[in-house]
N, C-alpha and C positions, 0 to 999 in steps of 0.2 A: 350558433352560440354555444358557449361552454356549459357543461352540466355541473360546474362547480357551484356549490351552494354558498350563500352569503356568509353563513357561519364558518365554512371552511376558509373563505377568503379572509375573514377577520382573524381566524387562527393563524393563517399564513403570514399576515403582516405582523402579528404579535411575535411569532417565531423569528421573523426576519429582524425585528428590533432586537431580540435577544442575541441573535448572531452578530448583529452590528455592535452590540455592547461588548461582547467578548472580544471582537476584533479591535476595539479601541485600546485594549490593554497592551497590544504589541509594542506601542511606543515606550512603555516603561520596562521592557525586558532588559535584563542586564545583570550585573553582579548582585543586586539586591534580591533577585528571585532565584538565584542559581540553585541554592540548596533545596528549595521547595520543588523546583522543576525536576531535580534529581530524584526526589521521592516519587513523583508522578511517573517519570520514565522507568523507574525501577519496578514499580508495582504493575504498570500496564503490560499486557501481553503484546508482542508483535503480531500484527494481523495475519502475516503470512506464515507464522510459526506453526509447525505441527504439534499437536498436544495429545497427551494420553488422557483419555476419558473413561470413566467407569459407567457402563450402560445398565447397571443393575445386575448383570450376570458375569461380565468379563471386561477386561481392559481392551481398548481398541484405539487406533490412531484416528484422529479427526483432522481433516484439512479444512480450515475455516474458509467460508465462501468469500469471494472478492467483495469489497465494500464499495457500494455505489453512493452517490450523494444522498444525504439525509433530506427529509422533508423540510427541515429548517434551512438547510443550505440552498435547496431549490427555491424556497420562499424568499431567501435573502437575495438571490440573483434576480428573482422576479421583481422584488421591491426596488432594487437598485437601478434597474433599467431594463429595456426590452426593445425589440424591433417595433417598427411601426404597426405591425399586426398584433403586437402584444405577446409575442412568444416568450420573451424574457430570456432568450438564449444568447443574445449578443450584448455582453457587458459594455461594449463601446458605443452602443446605440445612444443617440442624443435624446430619445424619447423617454422621459422619466415616468415610472409607474408609481412612485410614491406621491401621495396627495399634495404635499406642499410644493413639489417641484424644486425645492432648494436643497443644495448639497453643501457639505462642510469639508474643507480641505484638511489634509493631514496635520499641518502645522497648527491650525485652530483646535483640532482634536487634541494634539499634544498639550497645547496651552491649557485647555480645560482639564485634562486628566492629571495635570501636575499641580492643580490647586492644592491637593492634599498629597502627602507622601504615600507610596505604595503599601506601607505597613501600618497605616492608621488612617481610617476614613470614616465618614458618617455611617451609622448603623441604620439599615432600612429593613423593617420586618417583612415587607412583601417581597423583597429581593434576596434577603440574607437568611433564608431558612436554614442553610447549612452552617451558619454561624450561631444562630440562636438555638435551634433544635439540632445541635451539632452532632449528636450521636444517633440521629434518626436516619434510617435508610432512605435515600433519595430515589424513590421508585415511582414508576408511572405504569398505567395499563398499556399492554402491548397487543397488537392484533394477532390472531391466529392465522398464520400464512396459508393462503389458498382456501380460506373458509368463506363460502358464499353467504353465510348468515351474518357476517360482520361481527363475529365473536371476538371479544377481547378478554384478556386475563391480567390480573395483578398478582404477582408472587413477591412477597416482601417479608420483612422481619421487624421486630420491635427495637433493634439496635444494630449498629455497625461495629462498635467496639464491644466485645464481650469480655468483661474483666473478672478474673479470679473464678469464683464458683457461681457466677451469675448465670441464670438460665437464658436460653435463646428461644423466643417464640416466633414461629414462621406461619404464614397463612396464605392461602390461595383463594382468590375470588374471581369467578368467571361471569361475564356479562354479555348480553345482547341488547343493543339499543338502550343502554344505560339501565337495564333491568337485570337483576341477578339470575343466573342460570345454575342449576344444581350440577356439580361436577363430581365424578367418581375418581378418586386417587387410585391408580393401578399399582404404583410402587413409589417409594421415596427412600432416599439414602443421603448420608453425609460422609465426607472424607476430609482429611487434612491435606493442606498444600504448603510445603516448605522446601523450596528448591535451592537454597543457598544457606550456608552456615551449618550448624549442628544437624546431622542427618537424623531423620526419624527411623525408628525400628520398623521391621516388617509388620509387627502387631499394631503399631501406632498408625501405619498407613492403611490398615484394613478398613474398608467402608463399614458404616453401621447402618442398619435399617431403621427407618422412622415410621411411626404410625400416625396417620392423620385422623382427626375426628371432626364430625360436622358441628359447626358452631354458628348457628343462625344461617346467614347466606354465604358462609365461607367454610373452607376446610382448614383446620388448625392443628399444629403440633408444637409441643414444648419439650426441650431436652436440655440437659446441663452438660456442656462439653467436658467439664472437669470430671464428671462421673462416667461419661461414655468413652473418653479417650484418656487412658491411664498413663500416669508418669511422664507427661509432656513437660519439658522444662525450658521452653522457648516460645516466643510469639509465633503463631501459625494462622494461616487463612483456613476458615471452615467453609467448605463448598457444600451447599445443600441443593439437591436435585429432587424434582418431583415429576412423575409422568401421570397424566390424567386424561380422561375422556368426558364426553357430555353428549346429550341427545343431539344427533345430527352431525357429530364429528366424523370426518372422513378417516382420520388416523389418530392414534394417541399423540398427545402434545407433551413436549418436555420443556420444563422451565428450570432455571437455576438462579441462585443468589449466593452472595459471598459475605462473610463477616470475619472480622479480625479478632482472634481470641488470644488474650495474654493470660497464661495459667497462673494459679495462685503462687505468690512469692517471687514473681518475676518483674515486679515494678522496678525500674531503674532509678527512680527518685520519688520523693514525696513532697507535697506542700506542707510546710510546717504550721501554717495558720498565723504567721507573723506578717504584719503589713505596716507600711507607713507611706505617706504621700507628700509630694511637694510640687510646686510650680517651677519648672526649669526651662529656660529658653522659650517661654510663652506657651508651653504645653504642660499638661497634667501628667506627672510621673508617679506611678504606684509601684513601690518596691515590694516584691513578693518573696517571702522566705521559701527556699528550696533546699532540701537535704538530699544530696546526691550519693548514691551507692555505686553506680556505674558511670564513670566519666565518659564524656563524649559530646557530640553536637546535639543541642536541645532546641525544641520549638515550643513556645508557650503562647497561648491565645486567651483573650478575655474580652468581654463586652462591657461597655459603660452605659448605665441607665440613670435616669433621674429618680429622685425619691418617690415621684408620682408614677413611676413605671414607664416613662417615656424613653424611647430609644435615643441614644446619644452618639456613640462611636464604638468602633472595634479597633483592636490593636493586636500586633504580633511581635514577639521577641524571639530572635534566633541567635545562638552563640554557643561557644564551648564552655562546659562546666566541668571542673575537677571534682573529685570525691570530697565530701564535706558539706558544710552549711553555707549557703550563699544568698544574696539578694539579687533577684532578677528585675531589671527596670522595665515596666510596661508603660510605654509612652503614648498617651492619648493626645493626638495633635490638637493644638489650640483652636484652629479655625473649624475643625470638625465639631468641636464642642460648641463654639459660639454660633455656628450655622444651625445647630439643633434647636435653638431658641428655648432651651430648657434652663431651669434655675437650680442651683445647688440646694441641698447636698446631692452629690452623685455617688453611685455605688458600682462596684464591679461585680459581675456574676459570670457564669459559664466559664470559669477558670479551668483550663485543662492543658495538657502538654504531653510530649513524647520525646523519646531519644531516637535520633536517626542513626540506624546501624547499617552502614553501607555494606558490611560484610555478610549481611543476612538477606534472605527473602522470605517473608515480607520484611521490609526495612524499618517499619514503624514499630517501636517498642513503647507502648502507652504507659503513662502514669495514671494513677487513680485521680479523677477530677476532684476539685475542691467543691463540695456540695453547698457551702455557705456563700456569704457575700461579705464585702468590706465597704463601709461607708467612708468616703473621703472627707477630709476637713477643709480642703481647698475651696476657694470661691473665685468668682470672676475678678474681684478686686485684688486678688493676689498676683495678677499679671498675666492671665490667660489671654493669648493674642489672637487677633482677627487677621493677621498677616497670612498671605498664601505661602505655600512651601516653595523653596528655591531649589530646584534640581541641580545638584553639583555637576551633573554631566550635561547641562542644558546646551552648551555650545556644540559639543560633539553630537548630541542627538539631532539638533536642528540641522547641522551640516549633513548628517546622514539622510535626513528627510529630504533635503534639497537635492542631494545626489540621486536618490531613488526616484524622486519626482521628475528630475531632468531625464532620467532613463525611461520614463513612461510608467513608473510604478506608483503605488500609493493612490489608487483612485479615491475620489471623495466619497463620503458616506452620506446617506439621506439625513436631512434634518431630523426626521422622526427617530432614527436610530441614535443620533447624537444627543438630542434633548431627552429622549425616553430613558436613557441610561444614566442620567445625572441625578444626584440627590435633590430634593425639593428646593432648598435655598439656592443651590447652584443653578438648577434649571431655570428658576425665576430670573437670575442675573443674565444668563445666556439668552433666554427668550427675549428679554428687553433689548439685548444687543442685536438680535435678528428681527425685532419688531413684530413678534408673535405673542399670542396668549399662552403662558405656560400651562394653563389648565387643559389646553388642547393636546398636550404631549405627556400626560400622565399615563401610567400603564392601563388604567381603566379606559381612558379616552382612545388610546391607540388600539385597544382590543376591539373597539366598535367600528374602526375604519374598514370599509369594503374596497378591495382592489377592483380595478376595471375588469370587465369580462374579457376573456381571451378568445380571439378568433380561432376556429378550428384550423388544423393544418390544411394547406392547399387552397385557402381562400384569400 
């Protein structure tokens, strides 16, 4: 029998559902997401690229290790199918290891995922932490490699975008079996990273030393990039490193994090505080005033909430803006609003934006977010529609799905992954289509599912 614990198997299926949900989005790839994909590709490092790293004393070349499959990817393969012995290594095996035993084809996935447009969908607090707490570092505890004590550490910060003269607070927390362990910080430093665009001076590239202090069960440091890195006039990444040890550690452990700093006076545009709203084409459109100083391609995001604080929808606007004052239309899709089951008045919050500067790295040039909210005057009676979105490229996408399926691609996904990644109202509709209880496919319910035991190799 396998020594995998039930809790690990439950975590495995939850991770696999997440992987499946991410995979569902491939059917919507195309021109709508091109600019955002460029941002991601520009910021991400090539896994095989050699990098110059500061080790606290000197610069050295680092060859990143080869990347193996993640635990979520392994769990996804295990959930999607396995051999009769339950190894999960054969994706073509007819023996499903997902509890329902039901799979959903690519065309049904496409049909469900195009209920809403890709740039405005229901807002789900348990899933959309990155949209609600949008400036929070999305960090999790990591295991100390080779540690027999099962030690984990969390190294994170209080923000991802550091704007103007704002301080950045970073902390380190070390644990064993979910209990805090006292750690000793051996050394810590920060440096700037800007590899394209205006070059930094030698002085600006010089690393700065950081001092950590004990703060309860964690080690903490706070510094102001605007004070420690003088005369920087462009957005840069701030890379923060810490080396630490603890009782029982075999070797010192190094951790790192990254934040984007936009120095004072470098905002490419600002929100004017002028708003108006209207119902157009069955959707709620909020026109946001923007004063642009640096023309270019902009990305604006906002969330819609009910007056009672219930989540409704999120939206994204992307487009070119010239210098001057403009109105940017933030369109909240009608069906995303009606599916929320909320009543007006609705208000927008978490309004933020950035200019995409392809000529620079980092390419994101943040605006200062709008700290307030705007309450809309529109109501359901003004014509907010319950109609599903009509993909203008539906014929082409379906033809491509059929072509790939005919060639043996696009394997079906487990019903758990399919339903588990849908908003509540849509999950209920699709569950009825498949004759199952939608309450069995919530995130909480899926987290409690235990995968079958795996037989050891050779049996």
